[in-house]
C-alpha positions, 0 to 999 in steps of 0.5 A: 463446500467453502461457498456453502459453508459462507452462506451458512454461516452468513459470512463473505466469500471470495475465491477463484473457480474454473467454470464453462461458459455456454459453448463450453470454453472454459474460464476463470471466474473470480466469485465474490459472496457478501451478505447484507445485514439489517441493523441487528446483524441478521443476514436479509440477502447475499450479493454475488459478483462473478468476474472473469479474470483469465487474463491476468490469474496465474491460473494453475499456476498459482501453486507452482513453486521454484526449487527452493519453495517460493512461488514461481510467479514474482507477484501473486496475483490471486491476491491482488484480484480479491482484494479489489473484488472485495473493494468493489463488493463493498460498494455494490452492497452499500447501493443495495442497502443505501440506494440512490434516491433516484433509484428507489424503483429498483431494489437490485443493483445492475446485473453487470457492471465494469470491474476493475479486476477482469472484464464485465462482472455479473452480479446477483443478489438472492434472499437468504432462503434461496440456497440456490446461490450456491450452485451459481458458481457453476451456472454462468451462462448469463457471465458476459455472454454477448457483453463486448469486453472492454479494452483495458485503459490505463491500468490503474486509473481503471482500477480506482475508476478514475478513467472517466475523471482524467485523460491519459496524458493530460496533466492534472489541474493545479490550483491555489486557492487562498483559504480566506476565500472559501472559509466562509461558505456554508459548506454542507458536509455532503457524504458525511459520517451520517451517510456512511454509517455502514460499519464496513465501509467505516472500517474500509476507509480507514484501512491501510490498502496496499494495491500494487507494487511500483513494479506492477505500476509500469504501464509498458510491454516487459517481462522479467526471467531469470536465468538461474532456473532451467530455460531462463523462464518468465516470472513476471509479465506485465499487463501491457504486454498480456494485451500486446501479445494476447496470451494469459498470464497462466500461459506464459508464466514459467515459459521461456520467450521464444513462444513469440517466434513465429515462421517469419522470425529472423533466426540470426536476430534470435541468436543475437539475443541468445549470445546477450544472454549467454554473455550476460550483456545488454542487446536491442535489436528489431524483429517480427514476433507473433501474437497468440492468435497469429498476428504479426508485430514488429517488435523493438526489443530490448534485453538488460541483465539485472545483477544483485549487490554482489554483481551476480546475474539475478534477473533479465529484463526483456522490453518490448516496443510495438513498431508495426506503425512505424515500418518502412514499406521498402526496408520492412524494418523501423528506420534508424531514427525511430529505432534510435528514438525507440531504443531511448525508450525501452532502455529508459523502461529497463532502468525503470523495471530494475530500480522497481524490482530491487524493492521485493525480495530475491525470488532465488532466496530460500524460505529461511532467508527470507525472514533471516533478519528477524532472527537477528538480535537487537541492539539497544539504542543510546536514548533507550539503553538505561530504559526499565524495559530495555534492562528487562530484555538484558536480564534474559539475554544475560542468561544466554537465551535468545529472546522468543515466544516463550518468554512473553505471556499473552495478556489481551489482543490489542488489534487484528489486521489482514496480515497478523495481530498485536498482542499486549504481553508481560515479559516473564518474571519481570512485570514490564509490558510490551506489544508483540506485533505477529504476522503469518509468513504463509499470509505474508508470501500469498499477499505479496507482503514480505518485502513490506514486513522486512522494510518494517523490521528494518525501519523499527531497528534504525529508530531511536527517537522519543515519538517513534517506536522501539524496537527490542527484540524480533524473531520467528516461529515455524509460522510467524515473525514477531516484533516487540515494541513499546506499548502505549497505554494511551491507545490511538489518537483516533479513539481520543478524538471520537471520544470527545463530545464534538469529535474534534480537539481544540486548536492548542490540543491539535497544535501539540499532537501535530507539532510531535508528528511533524518532529517524528516525520522529520526524523524519518525523513532524514533517515531516508524513510517515507512514512506513507500511512499517517492517520490518527489510528497510527498515532500512539499515545504513551502514558505521558500523553506524547505520541508515537508513530506506529506501523511502518509496514507501508514505508519505503526506505531510500537514501537522504541527502542532508543539508545545512542551508543558508538563507540568502539575506532579505532583499531590500535597499537597507540589507546591512541592517536586515539580520540575516536568518540562521542557516537550518538543517534540511534532510529529506529522501531523494528517490521515489516510489510508485506503490499504490499504498495508503489509506483511502482519505489520507492518500496523495494526489500523485500516488493515485495518478502514479506519478511517482512520490516521496516524502511530500506525500507526508506532508500532505497527509499532516494537512488531512490529519489536522483538517480532521482533528479540527472539523471532526472528518477529512476534506475529501471523503467520498461515498466510495473509494473511487469517489473519495480519489475523484475528490482528492484530484478535483475537489476544491478545499473548503472549510466549514463556517460552522466550525471556528478555526483560525486564518493560520490553521486554514492556511497551513492546511491550504499549504500542505494540501496543495496538489502539486507536490513541488509546490506543497509546504515541506516540499522546498525545504522539508520540515523546516518551513512547516515548523516556521508556519505561523500556525506553530506559533508558541511550540518551543521546538527544542523542548517539546518533549517537556511540554504538557498536553493541553487539556481535553474534554474527554481525558486521555485514559490509559489502559494496561493490564487488567487489575483483576487479571489471574496469573494462573489464567490460562491464556497462553500461546499455541504450545507448539508454536511457543515451543519451536521457535524458528532455528536458522543455522546462519545465526 
């Protein structure tokens, strides 16, 4: 019915269905349908992609719940697969609408393509009047019969189509070419906006992506079990574990690991593992295990308990290392040397898993506990405590009321995302305007974004800076969590840039905005926060023209090590006559993450390769942003996501001679866009070395708040409450939502 409805209304559809092959074998089919429209929005035909996802989906287990009401599986894989399918179908739609010049003889995409989600995908195009497409979901004889399955290559290289560009184990090429060499080239702006005139593609490349947590990117054989549940069941299994054991995720989630045992498994060794579980201690053993098809493999198994902040047992991490090829022929076990080397590997993996899983909320929390922080009262920070906005909030609190949705009147929507929306609101009785970001709880759960929403709330509560948003209140309703922050009437920097006649800023204008962004990032890094989603859409403009960075749902929080750095005396014979540079303050986040997040055109190389990343990704994004402000486009944009990521890893950085730019600007961009994060500008001494760059000459850093924004060809346009807005207009929240604010016994 949902498929028919999507076809009838000309909409997209993505869903998982249980289908059957020719021999009667059941399989999970991820069906994605997208309309192909003409310039006027009329549907010409539909494109459908079918991918077998039996190996990695939870299948029927997707609705399995723990006793606390949360999902049984630590990660919801349906959401992951749908996101990736949407990405691939968008590229297929582009291929149909804008075929390659050499392929004009064909009006259809290939019928079988490699998919990053599962095995071979079947692609079908159907004209609008062919309603039999709605029946195609159950007719999958052509699905992948006779097509050999490809072995899963390094998971996320395969996901983004980079396994063909980068060979596993080989270091990425690192180059540093002086920009004056590249500046004179009459760069042909290939894959420019003219070739990306499709609205869906333009929206896609500017949208933040969240393809995987750090946990999902650990390409080792491991499982996570929860001893607080009956029979200590598996709640997470890595893709590599599924490949090793030949089981599907649906078959093992919720089960105990004993299914790996077989006829010749040593029961004494099994008992040692059980004793370690009972005593909550780690152990490393060798034992014979069996795959689903009965194939034997020699398993170097490491069990490690994971404890929460209170020291109480939370999970067990089980790491497997296949040592079948290293078995001693006589002893029928690993040699002592091989075992020691393998033990180091499995223990290191367990430590990495322990760190990665701590990014996620505890699976044993109740649904109420998940959002508990959103019900906490927000305290005013020193620099904003006397502002009119805070005074208005305080008046409500002085009446003994707790800030909630009912206190705000919606004026108009400011934006919509895949997990929520942002509204311009007025605090009733005050006339003060705020922005409310509302996120739907069920969507956050289903899309693995609970920890992102909680991190954003924690970050906002810690901020007190003129170029960063202020959190005035947070609360929850039965269905949503809400954050109340500043409303910025100047709108997005992206829209301001787009309104300029040539879609570019002058260097003076770019310098002003970039300087304030560097200051904001400097503060975030000092707080141990890595931003990870810098782009002009996330830079908002206040009414005085100064910036505010927004959207912290892709940021991560770690520790920070503040230092007072005393530079050495410059070398030379007459050292005593040379002044010693003054000491400077440096504070950069120290830990790394490996989540696959960001925005396509702004993602740093180390995020793509999965090498682990920290604050240097923000300095990379600063370089991309400066390039876009000066040249009107980003330097590595490709016709699709795969090509963009390949460009980020391999394409030379060039500067079009058609747009004049100073040597200082080009040198700054070149230093920020160094592919090796260790050599990237900002990595050695943080923001200090960036602020000292010649490009920023003339910026008075201590008094930057008092600077007047440079004039623009298309001036800043302020928006706000419509002057003809009818106070009696019936624009209101859902009555039930506003009146049934969530109540927690904890606060």
